[in-house]
C-alpha positions, 0 to 999 in steps of 0.5 A: 782364156787359152785353148788348154784352159778352156778345155780344162774347164769344160772337162771339169764341168763334165766331171761334176756332171758325172759325179751327179745322179745321172743325166736328166731326160730331155723331156717327159715324152721322148720323141720316137726317134730318140726311143729307137736310138736308145733301143738300138743302143741297148741291144748293140755295141753302139748306135750308128747312123747306118744301123739307126737307118736300118732299124727305122726302115724295118721297124723294131719288130722285124729288126729284133726278129732278125737279131734274135734269129741270125744266120748260122754263119757270122757275117762281116763286110768284105774289108773286115772279113779280109782282115779276119781271114788274114788273122785266122790261123790255118788248120784245126786247133788239134793240128796247131796244138800238135805243132806247138807241142812239137816246138815246146819239146824241141827247145827242151832238147837244146843244150846251148843256153842262148839257143835254148833261150831264143827258142823259148822266146820264139815259142812264147811269141807265137802264143802271144801272137795267137792270142793277139790275133784272136782278140783282134778278130773279136774286135772286128766282129764286135764292131762290124757284124750286122748281127749285133745282138749275137756279138753282145751275147758272145761277150756276155757268155764268154765272161760267164764261161770265162777262161784266161789266156795266161794259163798254160798254152791257152793263148793258142786256144782262146780264139777257137773257144770263142768261135766254136764253143761260145758264139754259135750257141749264144742264142740257142739252147743253154744246154748246148752252150754248156756242153760246148764249153764242157767239151772245149780244151780251153775250159778243160785245161783252164779249170783242170778237168784234164787232170781229173781222173778216177782215184785222183779227183779234181773238183775245180771244174765241177765246182765252177759249173754250179757256182758260176756257170749255172745254178749259182751260190746258195742255190741248194747244191752241196759239197757232196754234189760237187764231189759227185759231179767231179766223179762224173766228169772224171776222164773228160779231158784232152788227148794230144796224140792222134792214135787211140790210147790203149784201153781196157777191153770192158770199156773200150767202146766208151772212148770218145774223141773230137779234135783235142777233146777226149773222154778216156774210160781208163780215167773215168770213175764207173761207180754209181753217184748221187747228184742233185738228189738223182742216182746216176748209174756209172756207165761212162759218157751218158753220165755226163749227158745226164748230169748236164741235163739236170743242171741245165734244167734246174730251176736255180739255173733258170733263175740265175741265168735270167737274172744275169742276162737282165742285169747285163742288158738293163745296166742294173739289177732287175726286180725279183718279179721280172726275173721270175717271169724270165725264168719261167720262159727259160724253163718252158722253152727248155733254155732257149736263150732267144726266147728269154731275150725276146721276153726281156726286150718286151718287158716295160723295164727294158724301155723305161728310163733308167739310172746312170749305170756306167758302160763297162770299158768294152762297151764304152770303147766299142760304142765310141768307135762305132759312132765315130766311124760307122761302117768304115773298117779300122785296119789295126785293132792294136790301139783298141786292145791297148785301151781295153787293157788300160781300162781294166777289161782286156779281152781274154784277160780276166784271170779268175773263173768268174769273168768280168762282172756284169754289174761292176762299177766303172766310175772310179777316179782312175777309170774316169781319168783314163776314159777322158784320155782315151776319149781325147785319143779317139776324138782327135784323130785316127789314133793308129786305127788305120795304120796297117800292121804290115810295114809296107802298107801306108796309113789311111787318112781318117778322122772321126765324125761324131757330129753326124746326122744321127747326132743332129737329128736324134741324139742332140735332143737327149743331152742335158743343158750342161752337156750342150753348154760344154759342147757349144764352147768347144774350140775345134772339132777335136775338142768337140769330139773329146767332150762328147765322148766324155759326156755323162750321156755317152758314158752311161 
């Protein structure tokens, strides 16, 4: 049989396995090492030999404590940090927005059609580059940060507070949104995360609250806060609550001008600004409101603080957020009793996300044998790269971004406010066919990952090492007989890598 035919048969065998109910456990009492590897994999973007060695050296309790309480500043190895620094634009978001605004106004005044078209294309190219660089930075942090739980939660919370890069000029703001409104708060108080998102220009522009003003209410953001970000559908809020919250949020928006606007004297002291964010009392509805059964006196910014307190501390928020977290980390919907226990922790701790996560990890369901839920594309690609290269830092995230777009989970690319769902099925025929192709690209060579973006720099030689010490000492014992038989017939390291990455055990 030819090499191509052999490989085709092996892949077909794995397809049959993927269509089944899921891989069988290696034995009824897994070895401690296999359990530790599964524990590590569940809380990170993928187990690696170096991360596994750290976990076993520290023990689960110490390792978990460090993950739940990372330092405030994000940490990266020097090679990754150097790339992040090069990809991060200088200046504040306010300064960059002003520069883009000036560029946009300049090409509107150009009379020559060809020159105007060129200026418009340059403007769009600048926005595209900003979004691409932000996505590349996110990839580097996800792959190489030692604070892996923070990075997993950054993706989870970004999806919950989703913004889409395609709207307006958000391509220039998505990186700042992730780095200042999401990541710093993913293990802190939920209320702080909610407020940070509420104050960020990316969210205000995406859900149109920058257009919400007294006499001209816009309910988009008010509705999504309760439906998607906090309480959830069917939790008891009414259309009247949506309307009241929209009135409360009136005047919360964006101000591109550096000078303070001309304000009515009676409310001038209520003006607030932080970079692009502004609360303009001229645009605020100062009438009293009734929100979630509570009368809120019209008094400006303190209304927003009071409303956020009511939402963040509502029992429905505790339940809805706890259910979503458990679904994300368990890979399947949790039972109601588990959700109730997590919601109780959420409420007792005033929304401390780290406390809820610690409670979830200590639940028997977290370490129990689970079914065959597929990894979502982001987790699949990241876990493959982490296993293949461990601590060796890629030099070009372009291929990664391309793979994620092909798999339907591109970074910053979900156009609807709900974000990518935590419990989506990723096992359709088209998805599997694309995964096999990406498994081949990752497993067969460097795939452009070590080709620098600058033309004057040479590509580094690199080859993925998936048959590493962690595989031989721990992971190989967790594979089914079907997968082991397929791997045994591989005719080259490239074939072996491809088949391993396409195995049911790795995809789930």
